C-alpha positions in Angstrom: -26.2 19.1 -11.5 -26.6 21.5 -8.8 -23.3 23.8 -8.0 -23.7 23.2 -4.7 -22.5 21.1 -1.7 -23.5 20.4 1.6 -21.3 20.3 4.6 -17.6 19.2 4.3 -18.3 17.4 1.1 -16.9 19.4 -2.0 -18.3 16.4 -4.3 -21.7 14.7 -3.8 -22.6 11.7 -6.2 -26.3 9.6 -5.8 -27.6 7.6 -7.3 -26.0 8.2 -10.8 -27.1 6.9 -13.9 -25.0 7.2 -17.6 -25.8 5.3 -20.7 -24.4 4.8 -23.8 -27.4 3.3 -26.2 -28.6 0.2 -24.4 -25.1 -0.1 -22.0 -24.9 1.7 -18.3 -21.5 3.4 -17.8 -22.1 4.5 -14.5 -24.5 2.4 -12.4 -26.7 3.6 -9.8 -23.1 5.4 -8.9 -22.2 7.0 -5.4 -19.2 8.8 -4.6 -18.2 11.7 -2.1 -14.9 13.6 -1.7 -14.4 16.0 1.0 -13.0 19.0 0.7 -9.1 18.9 0.7 -9.3 15.1 -0.1 -7.4 13.6 -3.2 -9.1 10.3 -4.8 -7.7 8.5 -7.4 -10.2 6.3 -9.5 -8.9 3.7 -11.2 -10.6 1.1 -14.0 -10.3 -0.9 -17.3 -10.4 1.0 -20.4 -13.9 2.1 -21.2 -15.1 1.4 -17.7 -16.6 5.1 -17.1 -13.8 6.8 -15.3 -13.6 9.8 -18.1 -17.5 9.7 -18.7 -17.2 10.6 -14.6 -15.1 13.0 -14.5 -16.7 15.0 -17.4 -19.9 15.0 -16.1 -18.0 16.1 -12.6 -16.7 19.1 -15.0 -20.0 19.8 -16.6 -18.6 18.7 -20.0 -21.0 15.8 -20.1 -24.4 15.1 -18.7 -26.0 12.6 -16.5 -28.8 10.7 -17.3 -30.0 10.3 -13.5 -29.3 11.1 -10.4 -27.9 13.7 -7.9 -24.4 15.2 -9.2 -23.6 17.9 -6.3 -20.1 19.9 -7.2 -18.1 23.1 -5.9 -19.0 26.1 -8.7 -15.2 26.5 -9.2 -13.6 23.6 -10.7 -11.2 23.0 -13.2 -9.8 20.0 -15.6 -6.0 18.9 -16.7 -6.0 16.7 -19.1 -3.7 14.2 -20.5 -2.7 16.8 -23.4 -1.9 20.3 -22.2 -4.4 22.2 -24.6 -2.4 25.0 -25.0 -3.2 27.6 -27.2 -0.4 27.9 -30.0 -0.8 31.4 -30.6 -0.7 32.6 -27.3 2.3 32.8 -25.1 2.8 30.6 -22.0 1.4 33.4 -19.3 -1.2 34.3 -21.9 -2.2 30.3 -21.8 -2.2 30.5 -18.1 -4.5 33.4 -17.8 -6.9 32.8 -21.1 -10.6 34.3 -20.6 -9.5 35.9 -17.1 -8.9 39.5 -16.9 -5.7 41.2 -17.6 -5.6 42.3 -14.1 -5.1 38.7 -13.3 -2.3 38.7 -15.0 0.0 39.0 -11.6 -1.9 35.7 -10.4 -0.7 34.1 -13.8 3.1 34.5 -12.6 2.6 33.4 -9.3 0.9 30.4 -11.0 3.6 30.0 -12.9 6.0 30.4 -10.4 4.5 27.7 -8.1 4.9 24.9 -11.1 8.9 26.4 -11.6 7.8 27.8 -14.9 8.1 31.8 -14.3 11.2 32.6 -16.7 9.0 30.9 -19.5 6.0 33.6 -19.5 7.1 35.2 -22.4 7.8 31.5 -24.2 5.6 29.9 -27.2 4.4 26.8 -26.7 6.1 25.0 -29.4 9.2 25.8 -27.4 8.0 23.9 -24.4 8.8 20.2 -23.7 5.8 17.6 -22.9 6.7 18.4 -18.9 6.6 21.8 -19.4 3.9 22.0 -21.2 1.7 19.9 -18.8 3.4 22.3 -15.9 1.5 25.0 -17.8 -1.8 23.1 -18.0 -1.4 22.9 -14.2 -1.1 26.6 -13.6 -3.6 27.5 -15.8 -6.0 25.3 -13.6 -4.7 26.4 -10.3 -5.0 30.4 -10.9 -8.6 29.6 -10.9 -8.3 29.0 -7.2 -10.5 25.6 -8.0 -12.4 24.2 -5.2 -12.6 20.9 -7.2 -9.7 19.9 -9.5 -9.9 16.9 -12.1 -7.2 15.4 -13.5 -8.2 13.2 -16.4 -4.5 11.1 -16.6 -2.3 13.9 -17.0 0.8 12.2 -16.7 0.4 9.6 -19.4 2.1 10.7 -22.1 5.3 11.9 -20.0 8.4 9.8 -19.6 9.0 7.8 -16.6 11.4 10.4 -14.9 9.2 13.4 -16.0 6.0 11.7 -14.6 7.7 11.0 -11.3 8.7 14.7 -11.3 5.1 15.5 -12.3 3.3 13.4 -9.6 5.6 14.8 -6.9 4.7 18.6 -8.1 1.2 17.7 -8.4 1.3 16.2 -4.9 2.6 19.5 -3.0 0.7 21.8 -5.1 -2.9 19.9 -4.1 -1.5 19.7 -0.4 -0.6 23.7 -0.4 -4.0 24.7 -2.0 -6.4 21.9 -1.0 -8.7 21.6 -3.6 -10.7 18.2 -3.8 -9.1 16.0 -6.2 -9.9 13.4 -8.7 -7.4 11.6 -10.6 -8.3 9.3 -13.3 -5.2 6.7 -13.9 -4.9 3.7 -15.5 -1.4 3.4 -12.6 -1.9 1.6 -9.7 1.1 3.0 -8.1 0.3 6.3 -9.3 -2.7 6.4 -7.5 -1.1 4.7 -4.2 1.6 7.5 -4.1 -0.8 10.5 -4.5 -4.1 9.4 -3.1 -5.7 9.6 0.0 -8.1 7.3 -1.2 -8.5 4.9 -4.3 -11.3 3.5 -6.0 -11.7 1.1 -8.6 -14.9 1.6 -11.3 -16.1 -1.9 -12.5 -19.3 -2.7 -14.1 -20.8 1.1 -13.7 -20.2 1.1 -9.8 -17.3 1.5 -7.4 -16.3 -1.9 -6.4 -13.4 -0.4 -4.0 -13.1 2.7 -2.4 -10.7 2.1 0.5 -8.1 5.0 2.8 -4.5 5.1 1.7 -2.9 4.4 5.2 0.5 4.0 3.7 2.7 6.8 5.1 4.1 9.2 3.3 6.8 10.3 1.7 5.3 6.6 0.0 8.0 4.1 -1.3 7.1 1.3 -3.3 9.0 -0.8 -1.6 7.3 -0.3 1.4 5.4 -3.7 2.4 1.8 -1.7 3.1 2.4 0.0 -0.1 3.2 -3.4 -2.0 0.0 -5.1 -0.4 -2.9 -2.0 -1.5 -0.6 -2.6 -5.1 -1.6 -6.1 -4.9 -5.6 -5.6 -3.6 -6.0 -3.4 -6.4 -4.6 -5.0 -9.0 -6.6 -8.4 -7.9 -10.1 -6.0 -7.7 -8.5 -4.5 -11.4 -8.5 -8.3 -12.4 -4.7 -8.1 -13.0 -3.0 -11.2 -11.0 0.3 -10.8 -9.7 2.7 -13.6 -8.9 2.5 -15.0 -5.1 5.5 -13.5 -2.9 8.2 -16.3 -2.9 8.6 -17.5 0.3 12.2 -16.6 1.8 14.4 -20.0 1.9 15.3 -20.7 5.5 18.4 -19.8 7.2 21.0 -22.3 7.5 20.6 -22.6 11.1 16.6 -23.2 10.3 17.5 -25.8 8.0 19.5 -27.6 10.0 22.4 -26.8 8.8 25.5 -25.3 11.6 
């Protein structure tokens, strides 16, 4: 892995292979993520999504290929992974100099938790704890933000609120983003591009052209959702054919 990227690419992956025993989890994979671009990665369980994310975050190794990433990168996991013995602000600035405390407070303010700076992690709700994890990632001003199913453990309403927050913060800070998710609606709602990983390779990689704010009821949203589900091997019911009007049916 090389901690640099050419031109405007924040991530550049070429010929990436990762084997677990005899199984190729990632097979000659190619991927680019531009600076400020939000890419969502879909795939069945065991398809290699998290393995790719971990390689980009230097938490796993590649067996072959070239992986170029920025030096400044952070990961938000499905669990907040807060230190129980540290208060909220100390969790945000963990491993940073004490002089960065003001930056930590600003990051907490961005996620709406500035009043919880002195709270203990055990007193936080699941959504609040995940917002602390997001503040901890953003305070480090990453050029690459890696999100490993960060909303999976949240209830439906909190999940939607967190999606809105992450989308807003990413547009403000403009890191390159890779979101690993099983949720097709989440991918379409947030991403600039959606990719589908299957058999160790990307079988789909297309831009999301649905106008923001994105409404699942938008025909363009629904059409992309159906295509992605098909690529994931999930067959959706065909849309019902509208009944003819009384006039069209010859009824006056």
